C-alpha positions in Angstrom: 0.0 0.0 0.0 1.3 3.5 -0.9 2.3 5.9 1.9 -0.1 8.5 0.5 -3.1 6.1 0.7 -2.3 5.3 4.4 -2.1 9.0 5.1 -5.5 9.6 3.5 -7.2 7.2 5.9 -5.3 8.5 8.9 -6.2 12.1 8.1 -9.9 11.1 7.8 -9.8 10.0 11.4 -8.7 13.5 12.4 -11.5 15.0 10.3 -14.0 13.0 12.3 -12.7 14.5 15.5 -10.9 11.4 16.6 -7.3 12.4 16.7 -4.7 9.7 16.1 -2.5 11.1 18.9 1.2 10.3 19.0 2.4 7.8 16.4 2.5 4.2 17.6 5.0 1.5 16.7 2.6 0.3 14.0 1.7 3.7 12.6 1.5 3.8 8.8 0.2 0.2 8.4 -3.2 -0.5 7.1 -5.0 -3.6 8.4 -8.0 -5.1 6.6 -9.9 -6.9 9.3 -12.2 -9.6 7.9 -12.6 -11.3 11.2 -15.4 -11.5 13.8 -16.2 -12.7 17.3 -13.0 -12.9 19.5 -9.6 -14.2 18.3 -9.4 -12.1 15.2 -10.8 -8.9 16.6 -8.6 -9.2 19.7 -5.6 -9.4 17.4 -6.6 -6.4 15.4 -7.4 -4.4 18.4 -3.8 -4.9 19.6 -2.6 -3.6 16.3 -5.0 -0.7 16.4 -3.8 0.2 19.9 -0.3 0.2 18.6 -1.0 2.7 15.8 -2.1 0.7 12.8 -5.2 1.8 10.9 -7.6 -1.0 11.2 -10.7 -1.2 8.9 -13.2 -3.6 10.3 -15.3 -5.2 7.5 -18.7 -6.5 8.6 -21.6 -8.2 6.8 -24.9 -6.3 6.8 -25.9 -8.4 9.8 -22.8 -7.2 11.7 -20.4 -9.1 14.0 -22.6 -11.4 16.1 -20.9 -10.3 19.3 -22.7 -7.0 19.0 -25.8 -8.9 20.3 -24.1 -11.0 22.9 -25.8 -9.4 25.8 -26.2 -9.0 28.7 -24.0 -7.3 29.8 -24.3 -4.2 27.8 -23.5 -0.5 27.9 -25.9 2.0 26.3 -27.5 -0.9 24.3 -24.2 -2.3 23.0 -22.7 -5.6 24.1 -19.7 -5.1 26.4 -18.2 -8.2 24.7 -18.1 -6.3 21.4 -16.9 -3.0 23.0 -14.0 -4.8 24.7 -12.3 -6.0 21.6 -13.0 -3.5 18.8 -11.8 -0.1 19.9 -9.7 2.2 17.7 -11.1 0.7 14.4 -12.9 2.1 11.4 -16.0 0.2 10.3 -17.5 -0.5 6.9 -20.3 -2.8 5.9 -19.6 -4.9 2.7 -21.9 -7.7 1.4 -19.6 -10.2 -0.3 -22.6 -11.5 -2.2 -23.0 -8.1 -3.9 -20.6 -7.6 -6.8 -19.8 -4.0 -6.2 -19.2 -4.6 -2.4 -17.1 -7.6 -3.2 -14.9 -5.6 -5.5 -14.5 -3.0 -2.8 -13.4 -5.7 -0.4 -10.9 -6.9 -2.9 -9.6 -3.4 -3.4 -9.2 -3.0 0.4 -7.3 -6.2 0.5 -5.1 -5.0 -2.4 -4.2 -1.8 -0.6 -3.7 -3.4 2.8 -0.4 -4.2 4.4 -2.1 -6.8 6.6 -5.2 -8.9 6.2 -6.7 -10.8 9.1 -9.5 -13.3 8.6 -11.2 -16.2 10.5 -13.5 -17.7 8.0 -13.4 -21.5 7.7 -10.4 -22.4 5.6 -11.2 -21.9 2.0 -14.3 -19.9 2.8 -13.1 -16.7 1.1 -12.0 -18.3 -2.1 -15.3 -17.9 -3.8 -15.1 -14.2 -3.1 -11.6 -13.7 -4.4 -10.4 -12.8 -0.9 -8.4 -15.9 -0.1 -4.6 -15.6 0.2 -3.8 -16.9 -3.3 -6.2 -14.4 -4.8 -5.1 -11.4 -2.7 -1.4 -12.1 -3.1 -1.7 -12.0 -6.9 -2.6 -8.3 -6.8 -0.8 -7.6 -3.5 2.3 -9.8 -3.4 3.7 -8.0 -0.3 0.6 -8.7 1.8 0.9 -10.3 5.2 -2.2 -12.4 5.3 -3.2 -14.1 8.6 -5.8 -16.8 8.7 -7.3 -18.0 12.0 -9.2 -21.2 12.3 -10.3 -23.7 14.9 -8.5 -26.9 13.7 -6.2 -25.8 10.8 -6.6 -26.0 7.0 -5.9 -29.8 6.6 -8.1 -32.5 8.1 -9.9 -30.1 10.4 -10.7 -27.5 7.8 -14.5 -28.1 8.0 -14.7 -28.1 11.8 -16.2 -25.0 13.4 -13.7 -23.4 15.8 -15.3 -22.5 19.2 -13.1 -22.0 22.2 -15.2 -24.3 24.4 -15.0 -27.1 21.8 -11.2 -26.7 21.7 -10.9 -26.6 25.5 -12.7 -29.9 25.5 -10.9 -31.6 22.5 -7.4 -30.4 23.4 -7.5 -31.9 26.9 -7.6 -28.7 28.9 -11.0 -29.5 30.5 -9.6 -32.8 31.7 -7.1 -30.8 33.8 -9.6 -28.3 35.1 -12.0 -28.9 38.1 -12.2 -31.0 41.2 -10.3 -34.4 40.9 -13.5 -36.2 42.0 -15.9 -34.0 40.0 -16.7 -33.1 36.4 -14.3 -31.4 34.0 -14.7 -27.6 33.8 -13.9 -25.1 31.1 -11.7 -22.1 31.9 -13.7 -19.1 33.0 -12.1 -17.2 30.1 -12.1 -18.0 26.4 -8.4 -18.6 26.9 -7.5 -20.2 23.6 -9.4 -17.6 21.5 -7.3 -14.9 23.3 -4.1 -16.8 23.0 -4.7 -17.5 19.3 -5.3 -13.8 18.7 -2.0 -13.1 20.4 -0.3 -15.8 18.3 -1.7 -14.2 15.1 -0.3 -10.8 16.2 3.1 -12.4 16.9 3.0 -14.1 13.5 2.2 -10.9 11.7 4.9 -8.9 13.4 7.5 -11.6 12.7 6.4 -11.7 9.1 6.6 -7.9 9.0 10.2 -8.0 10.2 10.9 -10.5 7.4 9.1 -8.3 4.8 11.1 -5.3 5.9 14.3 -7.2 5.2 13.2 -9.0 2.0 10.1 -7.2 0.6 8.2 -10.6 0.6 4.7 -11.1 1.9 3.5 -14.4 3.2 0.6 -16.4 4.5 0.4 -16.8 8.3 -1.9 -19.5 9.7 -2.8 -20.1 13.4 -5.5 -22.3 14.9 -7.0 -22.8 18.3 -6.0 -26.5 18.7 -2.3 -25.9 17.9 -2.4 -22.9 20.2 -4.0 -25.0 23.0 -1.4 -27.7 22.8 1.5 -25.2 22.8 -0.1 -23.2 25.6 -0.5 -26.2 27.9 3.3 -26.3 27.9 4.4 -28.4 30.8 1.2 -30.6 30.7 1.7 -31.2 26.9 5.4 -32.0 27.6 4.4 -34.4 30.4 2.7 -36.5 27.7 4.9 -36.1 24.7 8.2 -36.2 26.5 7.4 -38.1 29.6 4.8 -40.6 28.3 2.3 -39.8 31.1 -1.2 -38.3 30.8 -1.7 -35.4 33.2 -4.8 -35.6 35.4 -7.1 -33.2 37.1 -5.8 -31.9 40.5 -8.2 -29.1 41.3 -6.1 -26.1 42.4 -3.0 -28.2 43.1 0.1 -28.2 40.9 1.6 -31.5 39.8 5.2 -30.5 40.4 5.1 -27.9 43.2 3.8 -27.6 46.8 2.6 -25.3 48.2 1.3 -23.8 45.0 -2.4 -23.5 45.7 -5.1 -21.8 47.9 -4.8 -22.6 51.6 -7.3 -21.6 54.3 -6.5 -18.7 56.6 -8.9 -17.8 59.5 -11.4 -16.1 57.2 -11.0 -17.7 53.8 -8.4 -18.9 51.3 -5.2 -17.3 50.2 -3.0 -18.5 47.4 0.5 -19.3 48.5 3.4 -20.1 46.2 6.8 -21.6 47.3 8.3 -22.6 44.0 11.8 -23.4 45.3 13.6 -24.4 48.5 14.6 -20.9 49.4 11.0 -19.7 49.1 9.8 -22.5 51.2 12.3 -21.6 53.9 11.0 -17.9 53.8 7.4 -19.2 54.1 8.1 -21.5 57.0 9.9 -18.7 58.9 7.0 -16.2 58.2 4.5 -18.7 59.5 6.5 -19.3 62.6 7.3 -23.0 61.8 10.9 -22.6 60.6 11.7 -26.2 61.6 9.6 -27.5 58.7 12.3 -26.3 56.2 14.8 -28.7 57.8 12.4 -31.6 58.2 13.8 -34.3 55.8 10.2 -34.9 54.5 10.0 -31.2 53.3 13.6 -30.2 52.6 13.5 -30.1 48.8 10.8 -29.5 46.1 10.7 -33.2 45.4 10.4 -34.1 49.1 7.5 -31.7 49.5 5.7 -33.1 46.5 6.0 -36.6 47.8 4.8 -35.6 51.3 2.3 -32.9 50.5 -0.5 -34.7 52.4 1.7 -34.5 55.6 2.8 -30.9 55.0 -0.6 -29.4 54.1 -2.2 -29.8 57.6 0.8 -28.3 59.2 0.6 -25.2 57.0 -3.1 -25.0 57.5 -2.7 -25.0 61.2 -0.2 -22.2 61.1 -2.4 -20.1 58.7 -5.5 -20.5 60.9 -4.2 -17.9 63.4 -4.6 -14.9 61.1 -6.8 -13.4 58.4 -6.1 -13.3 54.7 -5.3 -9.6 54.9 -2.9 -10.1 57.7 -1.1 -13.0 56.0 -0.9 -11.1 52.8 1.1 -8.3 54.5 3.3 -10.7 56.5 4.1 -13.0 53.6 4.6 -10.2 51.1 7.1 -8.5 53.5 8.9 -11.9 53.9 9.2 -12.2 50.1 6.7 -15.0 49.7 4.4 -14.9 46.6 0.8 -14.9 47.7 -2.6 -13.3 46.9 -6.2 -13.1 47.9 -8.8 -14.8 45.6 -10.4 -11.6 44.2 -13.4 -11.1 42.0 -12.7 -9.0 38.9 -13.3 -5.7 40.7 -10.7 -6.7 43.3 -8.2 -7.5 40.5 -8.8 -4.0 39.0 -8.5 -2.4 42.4 -5.2 -4.2 43.0 -3.8 -3.0 39.7 -4.8 0.5 40.7 -3.1 0.3 44.1 0.0 -1.0 42.4 0.1 2.0 40.0 -0.7 0.1 36.9 -3.5 2.4 35.8 -5.6 -0.5 34.4 -8.5 1.6 33.2 -8.5 4.1 30.3 -11.4 6.2 29.0 -11.8 5.8 25.3 -13.7 8.5 23.4 -14.7 12.0 24.0 -16.6 13.6 26.9 -19.7 11.9 28.2 -19.4 9.3 25.4 -16.1 8.0 26.7 -16.1 4.3 27.6 -13.9 2.9 30.4 -11.9 0.0 29.1 -8.9 -2.1 30.2 -5.6 -0.6 29.1 -3.4 -2.4 26.6 -1.0 -4.7 28.5 2.1 -3.4 26.7 4.1 -0.3 27.8 6.5 1.5 25.5 8.9 4.3 26.6 8.6 6.2 23.3 5.5 5.0 21.4 2.7 4.2 23.9 -0.6 2.5 22.9 -3.2 5.0 21.7 -6.9 5.1 22.8 -8.6 7.1 20.0 -12.1 5.8 19.7 -14.5 3.2 21.2 -15.7 0.3 19.2 -17.5 1.7 16.1 -21.2 1.4 15.3 -22.0 -0.9 12.4 -21.1 0.9 9.2 -19.8 4.0 11.0 -17.4 4.9 8.2 -19.3 3.5 5.2 -19.3 6.7 3.1 -15.8 7.7 3.8 -14.2 4.3 3.2 -16.3 3.5 0.2 -15.3 6.9 -1.4 -11.7 6.2 -0.6 -11.7 2.7 -2.1 -13.5 4.1 -5.2 -10.8 6.7 -5.7 -7.8 5.6 -7.7 -4.7 5.6 -5.7 -2.9 7.7 -8.3 -5.2 10.6 -7.5 -3.8 10.7 -3.9 -0.3 11.2 -5.2 
């Protein structure tokens, strides 16, 4: 895409009263976002936060997460609001020839294309990688799917299905109870991050060689990689991990333990940390007990160690132990609800909440997790209404690029 074309879109943002702010690390890049729901939009929001111009393309019916409510804010799903900020929005019906040609033109001008249709689903519209790369050979084209483009190409990719099929649910929940899904769509989020990593790696390669390429990520591969030590237990150790509730298979203590008024999470991930914990609890002798001296010892004798720790913890509250253990250098934490997590981040000076938009219309949102010393993330506009930039984007796509020179 030409520099002048990028500038045209960026200047249009300013004309709408939504200043781009200081340039971000991805400023000057145009992203055509053909994705919907979670993994793709989460990836493109990261890019938008970091300065890229993201044009979200929606069918006339809109991204279905617009209607995933409650909860909602001013009639819009908070699900949708949480993953679509800083984007422009245009409605294009791929079944309509004129709209389809505009979508193809957007892909031709884009530096990056993100899509999460079923593998091969965009071919009939001339928007698959092979078609787009013929007119835009430098494009970085990222495809997100549930189970890849080979044997799993026809399978719909929902996070819950992948949590079940990957084995994660077999690891989550009470050992004597049913399997549970994670409370977060963890593999959608991780796959969105993987897509972003893949695009940035390919961008570095393109900067060196001028070559575009096709990046593919899928939920199942992400899941197996993300289960890290558990996956390795099977493929390298030949053992199938099993559900342990809140316990860790290789560390103890590394779980919630009861204080006088509830549970507090306590971590002693090595021998030095356990010695600090034992001292802070007033049971220093435990660190020299041959049953508990090393990590391996504590794992083998956790059923003997746990009641001794519980007895010591029963003398104080969660808040008291949090202060005592933190001062002693022991990792610990209360089991908060989300409001408590936000409050903790605020107390620690992380400024977790940003207000996106202007005046009374500004929407509180969670800050991008990355900090930069020179090019901080930007928070220009909340998630756009359906077709918010239709006229402007359609006019831009219908204008030959040469006229912008």
